[in-house]
N, C-alpha and C positions, 0 to 999 in steps of 0.2 A: 565440107563441100569445098574441095580445093581444086585449083586449076589443073593439076596433074590428073585428077580423077575425071574432070569434065572432058579433057582431051582424050583420055583413054576410052571413056565411054563412047564418045563420038566415033572414034576410030573403030571400035569393036562392033558398034551397033549400026553405024551407017546413017545416022540422022543427027540433027542438031540438038544439043543439050544446053540449056541455059540455066544457070544457078542465080537465085536472088536471095542474098543473105540479109538477115536482120538480127537484132538482139532477140533473145528468147521471147520476151513479152510482145515485142512488135510483130514477130512472125506468127505467133499464135493468134493475136488479135486480127491480123489481116486475113489469115486463113479461115478463121471461124466466121468472119463477116463477109468475106469476098471469095467464096470457093471457085468462082469463075476466073480468078487471077492466077491459078496454078493448076498443074496436072498432077504432080506428085509432091507430097509434103514430107519433110524429114525433120524430126526432132526427137525428143525423149518420150517414153511411154506415158509420162504423167500428163502429156497434152491430149491423150486419147479421149478421156471423158469429156473435155471441153469441146473437141471437134465433133465427137459423136452426138452429143446433145444439141449441137448447133446445126446438125444435118449437113456438115461441111465435107464429110467424107463418105464414100460408098464402100460397101463390103468388097473385099478381095476374094475372088473365087479360088478356093484352095487348089482345085484341080488345074488351074493355070500356072501354078508355081511348080516348075518342073522338078526341083530338088527338095520339095517339101519333106519327103521321107528321110532325107539326110540331115535335116535340121536337128540339132542336138536337144537333149531333154531339158536343159535349163530354160529355153524359150517356151517349152510346151508344158512343163510340170513345175518349174521354179527350182528344180534341183538338178545338179549334174550327176549325182549318185544317190541311191536310196539312203535315207537317214540324214542327208545334209539339211542343215537348218535353213529355213526360209525367213528372210528378214521381215521386219514390221513394214506396214504400209502396203501399197499396191504392187505386189509382185507382178511383173508384166503378164504372166500366163493367166492371171485372173481377169484380164481385160482383153484377151486375145480373140475370143470367138463371139460372133454376133448371134444372139439367141433368137428363136422364133418370135418372142415377144418384143424384140428390139433392144433388149438389154445386152450387157457384156458380161461374160463369165468364162470359166475354164472348161466348159463342156463343149467338145467339138461338134460343129454343125456343118462344116464344109465352107463356111463363110467367115472370113477373118477381118478383124478391124484394122490390122496392120501386118506388115511383113516384118518379122523379127530379124535383125541383122547385127549391126555393131553394138557392142555392150562393154561394160567395164565397171570397175569400182573406183570411187573417188575418195580422196582424203585431203591432206594438206602437205605442202612442201616446205622444207626449211633448209636454210643455208648452213651447212655443217662447219663453215669457217667462223660462224658466229654463235651457233647453238650446237652443243656437243651431240654427236650421233647417239640415238637411243637404240634399244633392242626391239626389233619387230614383234608385235603382239604381246610385248611384256612392258617395257617402259614408255614406248611411244604412245601418246594419248591425245585425244581430241582436246583435253583440258589445257594443253599447251597454248592453244589459241587465245585463251583468256587468262593465262598465267601472268601475274604482275611482272615477272622476270623479263617478259618480252614487251613491256609497255612501250608504245610509240613505234613499234616495228611490226605490226600485225596488219594483214590485209584480208578482206572477206570478198566473196563473189557477189556481185549485184544481180541476183536472180532470186526473186522471192520464194519460188517453190524449191529452190536448192539451198540458197544461203541460210534459210531458216533452219534447215536440218543440220547443216554444219554448226550453226550457232547453238542449236539445242543439244547436239551431241557434246559440244564443248562445255556448255553450262551444266549438263548432267554429270559429265566426268569430273568437273571441278566442284561438285556438290552445291552448286548455286541454285539450281532449279531441278525439280523432279517431274516426271511425266508418267501418267498411268499407261498411256499408249503413245509411244514416240511417233508412230505413223498416223495418229489422229488426235492431235493436241486439242484440248478444250480452250475456250476463250480465256478462262482464268489462267491457264498454264501459259498461253501466249502472252498475256499481260505481264505475268511474272518474268518471262524470258526477256521481253522488250524493256522492262524496267531496268534489268541488269545491263542490256546492251546499250541503251541510251545513256545511262550513267557512265559506262566505260567510254563511249564516244566523247562525251563532254569532258571527260578526264584526259582525253588525248591518247587513249590506249590504241585506237585504230589509226594507222597511217594512211589507209586508203581503202576504197571499195571498188574493185575492178569490174569492168563490163565486157571484156573480151579477152581471149587468150593472149593476143599480143600485148595488151595492157598489163596483164599479170606478169608477163615476161619482163616488161620494162620496169615494173615495180621492183622485182627481185634483182634485175641486172644493175639498176641504178643504186641499189642499196637502200631504197626507200623502205623496203620491208625485209625482214629476216625470216619471216614465217607467214604463210598465207594459204587460204583455200586455193587449190590448184587442180587443173586437169592434166592428164598424162602427157599430151604433146608439149605443153609448156616446160615440163621437167626435162623431157628429152632434148628440147632445143637449148635449154640453159646448160645442160650437161655437155652438149655439143660445143658450146662456147667456152667450156672450161670452168663454168661456175658450179661449185659443188652443192647442188640442190638434191636433197634426198626426199623421196616420196614416202611418207609415213605409212606404216601398217599398224593402225591404232589398236590397242588392246580391246577397245570397246566394239570394234568392227567398223567396216566401211559404210559409206553411203553408195548404194548400188544404183545403176541406171541401165536402161536398155533403149537403144535407138530404134526408131520406128520409121517405116516407109508407108505412106498412106495414099490412096487415090482420091482425088477431088470428086465430090458428088456431081460436078458439072462435066467431068471428062467423059468423052464418048467417042465412038467411031474409030478412025485411024489413030487419033491421039491416045485413046484408051489402049489400043493394041501396042503402040509404042511405049506407053507407060508400063505395061506388063513386061515388055522386053527389058526395060530399064531395071525393073524390080528383079527380074531373073538374073540379070547381069551381075548384080551385087553378090550373088551366091556362087559365082563361077570360079573364084579363087584369087584372081589378081587383086581385086579391091580388098579382100580380106588380108592378103599379105601386105599391101600398102598400109592398111590400118594397124597391122601388128607392129610395124616399125615405128608407130606413134604410141605403142603400148596398149592398143585396143584389141578386143577379141571379135570374132565373127561367129555367126550361128552354125556355120559348117566349117569347123577348124580344118578338117582333112583336105578340103579344097584349097584353103590358103597354104597349107603345108607344101603343096606341090610347087608353090612359087617362092618358098623360103628356103634358104640354105639350112643344112642340118644344125649349124651353130646358131642360126637365128631361131629356129624352132625350139631348140633346147633351152635357149635363154628366155624367150618371150612366153612360151607355153608351159615348159617343164620346170622353169624356175632354177635351172642349172647354171653354174658359172659360165660366163662367156669365154669360149675357147679362143676367140679372136676378137678384135675390135669390130663392132657392128654398126652399120649405117642406120640413120633415121630415115624417115620418108623423104627428106630433102637431099639424101645422099651423103651428108656430112656424118662423121663419126658421132654417134649418140651414146654408145655403150663401150667403155674401154675394156680391153682384155682383162679377164679375171673378175669382172663385176658380177654381182648376183642381184637379180631383180627383187626389189623390196616387196615383201609379202609372199614371195615364193611362186608356186605354180598357179596355173589357171584354176585348178580344182581347189587349191588352198585359199586363193584370194576370193573366189566366188562363194566359198563355203563360210566366209566371214563377213556377211552383209548384215549390218545392224538395222538399216532401214533403206527402202527403195524410194527413189523420187516419186512423190505422191501428191495428188490434189486432195487435200484433206476436206472434211466436212466444213471446217472453219476457214477454208481457203480465202474467201472474200475478206473476212475479217483480218486474216494474217497479212493480206496485201495492204490494208490500211495502216497497220502497225509497221510494216516494212518501209513504206514510203515516209512514215513519220520518223523512222530511224535515219533515213537518207537526208531528210531536210532539217533534222534537229541540230 
């Protein structure tokens, strides 16, 4: 939710738009307890269960989403093509439709729990001036985050429902902990994972745990870390500053996420009509192109394509070498000529999801252990 987006939305829609940003836990807690405080909620799909159970959001009427028929199959079926693997955990399509009994499932009902829009896969970034570049899907591994070779130069993301999966993927890759179901860890598995993480923290393995994209950029730019959990815009910005950070394509697969736009259960009347216009605006092309320049995808790629140059489309979506230097969302060069996107094309990257952002059955317990890690 950036200022460029807010200004463009206001210009296109003709009404005032105000963003209120918080950390992941803070925004979810406020939204689930005070639905009167917002009209539209934006976060990741793993927030849906919490919001729905708290009656903080109302169903979106599918017929009011003008381009619903153009939304691609990833958001509706979990796959971009038949036979594509679906990662562990809560693939977003399984939470998309509000059922007659009030539950959430993948069976269409005409009533949506969220509008699927921005999505991507996350991994970790590493400074190739300090760590030798690996081979995508072959030598690059989540295990690098816990590798003793990077002692004292590692950063994690401070988001319990995300950081735990990065850590679990790393621990599993390094042979430190195993999980029967990575998307739904047991309490014993969580205890085993945090025993490893807390010991590593006490030993000084982690240099920091970041709470925002700007902070993750500062960690890498200052040299505090050489490798860390990262989101795509941070990598683009660092590359634009000439810092050689590579976004890994781990051989174990990515952690996938899907952005959601939801309607507050308290929004009604003219505000509700405006909220639907805002939801529809996100599918019209300009926002998707803006997101692409940060490395993100949109649920109607062809609309975004109309606002991207051929060179941009081929790089960001097709995984082809950049035929020219390409700008990031801030207008500065983020992709040098000849660069190839880590992990390849849209289809290849989304076909390698190891686990989706998920609220596990053991979520409450995992929160206790996560905060124990932070304060230990």
